[in-house]
C-alpha positions in Angstrom: -1.7 44.6 -13.2 1.5 46.5 -13.5 3.3 43.8 -11.7 2.1 41.2 -14.1 3.1 43.4 -17.1 6.5 43.9 -15.5 7.0 40.2 -15.2 5.8 39.6 -18.7 8.3 42.3 -19.9 11.1 40.7 -18.0 10.2 37.3 -19.4 10.2 38.7 -22.9 13.5 40.4 -22.4 15.0 37.2 -21.1 13.7 35.2 -24.0 15.0 37.8 -26.5 18.5 37.7 -24.9 18.5 33.9 -25.0 17.5 34.0 -28.7 20.4 36.5 -29.4 22.8 34.3 -27.5 21.8 31.2 -29.5 22.2 33.1 -32.8 25.7 34.2 -31.8 26.6 30.6 -30.9 25.3 29.4 -34.3 27.0 32.2 -36.1 30.3 31.5 -34.4 29.9 27.8 -35.2 29.2 28.6 -38.9 32.3 30.9 -39.0 34.4 27.9 -38.0 33.5 26.0 -41.2 34.6 26.6 -44.7 32.2 25.7 -47.4 30.1 23.9 -44.9 33.0 21.7 -43.9 35.0 21.7 -40.8 38.4 23.2 -41.2 41.3 20.8 -40.9 42.3 20.2 -37.3 45.7 19.4 -36.2 45.6 15.7 -36.3 47.1 13.6 -33.6 50.5 12.4 -34.7 50.3 9.2 -36.6 52.6 6.5 -35.3 55.4 5.7 -37.7 55.0 2.5 -39.6 57.1 -0.2 -38.1 60.4 -0.8 -39.9 60.0 -3.8 -42.1 61.9 -6.7 -40.7 64.9 -7.8 -42.8 64.2 -10.6 -45.1 64.8 -13.9 -43.4 67.7 -15.9 -44.7 68.7 -19.3 -43.6 71.7 -19.1 -41.2 75.0 -20.4 -42.6 76.5 -23.3 -40.9 79.5 -22.6 -38.7 81.6 -24.7 -41.2 80.5 -22.6 -44.1 81.3 -19.4 -42.2 84.8 -20.7 -41.5 85.4 -21.4 -45.2 84.0 -18.0 -46.2 86.7 -16.5 -44.0 89.4 -18.6 -45.8 88.0 -17.5 -49.1 88.1 -13.8 -48.1 91.6 -14.3 -46.7 93.0 -15.6 -50.0 91.2 -13.0 -52.1 92.3 -10.1 -49.9 96.0 -11.2 -49.9 95.9 -11.3 -53.7 94.1 -8.0 -53.9 96.8 -6.3 -51.9 99.5 -7.5 -54.3 97.5 -6.3 -57.2 97.1 -2.9 -55.6 100.8 -2.5 -54.7 102.7 -4.1 -57.5 102.5 -3.8 -61.3 101.9 -6.8 -63.5 105.5 -6.7 -64.8 106.9 -7.3 -61.3 108.0 -10.7 -60.0 105.9 -10.1 -56.9 102.7 -9.8 -58.9 103.5 -12.8 -61.2 104.5 -15.1 -58.4 101.5 -14.2 -56.3 99.2 -14.7 -59.3 100.5 -18.2 -59.9 100.2 -19.2 -56.3 96.7 -17.8 -56.2 95.7 -19.9 -59.2 96.9 -23.1 -57.5 95.2 -22.2 -54.2 91.9 -21.4 -55.9 91.9 -24.5 -58.1 92.6 -26.7 -55.1 90.1 -25.0 -52.8 87.3 -25.2 -55.4 88.0 -28.8 -56.1 87.9 -29.6 -52.4 84.5 -27.9 -52.1 83.3 -30.0 -55.0 84.5 -33.1 -53.3 82.6 -32.2 -50.1 79.4 -31.8 -52.1 80.0 -35.2 -53.8 80.7 -37.0 -50.5 77.6 -35.4 -48.9 75.4 -36.3 -51.8 76.6 -39.9 -51.8 76.3 -40.2 -48.0 80.1 -40.8 -47.7 81.7 -40.0 -44.3 84.3 -37.4 -45.2 86.6 -39.0 -42.7 86.5 -42.2 -44.8 87.0 -40.3 -48.1 90.5 -40.6 -49.5 89.8 -37.9 -52.1 88.5 -35.5 -49.5 91.5 -35.9 -47.2 93.9 -35.6 -50.1 92.3 -32.4 -51.4 92.1 -31.0 -47.8 95.9 -31.4 -47.4 96.7 -30.0 -50.8 94.4 -27.0 -50.3 95.9 -26.2 -47.0 99.4 -26.4 -48.4 98.5 -24.1 -51.4 96.8 -21.5 -49.3 99.8 -21.4 -46.9 102.1 -21.1 -49.9 100.0 -18.1 -51.2 99.7 -16.3 -47.9 103.3 -17.1 -46.8 104.7 -15.8 -50.1 102.8 -12.5 -49.9 103.6 -12.0 -46.3 107.2 -12.5 -47.2 107.0 -9.9 -49.9 105.7 -7.3 -47.4 108.2 -8.4 -44.7 111.0 -7.6 -47.1 109.4 -4.4 -48.3 109.5 -0.9 -46.9 106.1 -1.6 -45.3 106.4 -4.7 -43.1 103.4 -3.6 -41.2 101.3 -5.1 -44.0 102.3 -8.6 -42.9 99.1 -10.4 -41.7 99.1 -13.1 -39.1 97.4 -16.2 -40.5 95.9 -18.9 -38.3 96.3 -22.7 -38.4 94.9 -23.2 -41.9 94.9 -27.0 -42.0 93.1 -27.2 -38.7 90.5 -24.6 -39.7 89.7 -26.3 -43.0 89.4 -29.7 -41.3 87.2 -28.3 -38.6 85.0 -26.6 -41.2 84.6 -29.8 -43.2 83.6 -31.8 -40.1 81.0 -29.2 -39.1 79.5 -29.1 -42.5 79.3 -32.9 -42.6 77.7 -33.1 -39.2 75.1 -30.5 -40.0 74.3 -32.3 -43.3 73.6 -35.5 -41.5 71.0 -33.9 -39.2 69.4 -31.7 -41.8 66.2 -32.1 -43.8 66.0 -32.0 -47.6 65.3 -28.2 -47.6 68.2 -27.4 -45.4 70.5 -29.7 -47.5 69.6 -27.7 -50.6 70.6 -24.5 -48.8 73.9 -26.1 -47.7 74.7 -27.0 -51.3 74.0 -23.4 -52.4 76.2 -22.1 -49.6 79.0 -24.3 -50.6 78.6 -23.0 -54.2 79.1 -19.5 -52.9 82.5 -20.4 -51.6 84.1 -20.6 -55.0 87.0 -18.2 -55.1 87.0 -15.2 -57.5 89.4 -15.4 -60.4 92.6 -13.4 -60.0 91.4 -11.0 -62.7 88.1 -10.3 -60.8 89.8 -9.2 -57.6 
C-alpha cells in the first residue's frame, strides 16, 4: 500500500513539475510579445531595387556623329576666342565673321542633305550638295585656321589645336548618312531627320 502511495506521490510530483514548466514556457512566450503582437524582428536584408535602365535612345548614325564632332569643333574654337579676347579686338571681330560664314554654310549644307534624302536624290549626283560641301569645308578651315593662327602668334601657342582633314570627314559623313537612309524604315528616317536638325550650329552670341 505504501509503495502504491509512493508511486502516486511521485506521479503527482512529476505532473506538477510538468505543469509548472509549461506555465513558465507560456509566460516566457507572452513576455516576448508587446500588446499581443510579436516584437519586430531583425528582418533579412531586402535586396536593393535594380537600378533603372537608362532610357533607350536610337543610336546616331556614324555620319551624324562625325558631323556632331565638326559642330563641336567650330563652336569650341569660337568659344576660346570669346574667352580670351575682348569684343573690341581684331581677333574677336575676325573670328566672329568667319564663324558666321562657317555656320551659315554648314547649316545650309545640312538642309540640302535633308532635301536630297527626302526627294530620293543620290547625294553624289546632287550639284547643290557637292557645292555646299566644298564651300562648308573651306569656311570651317578658314575659321579654325585663323583662330589657330591667332594662338600661334600669341604668348600661348600651346592652344593651337590640330584639325583633321575637314573636307574628307564631311564627305564621309554625308555618304554614311545617305547609305543609312536608303536602308532605313520610315521610323528610323524620322529619327535621322531629327538628328540632322540637332546639328545646327549655335549662334556666335550663344557660345
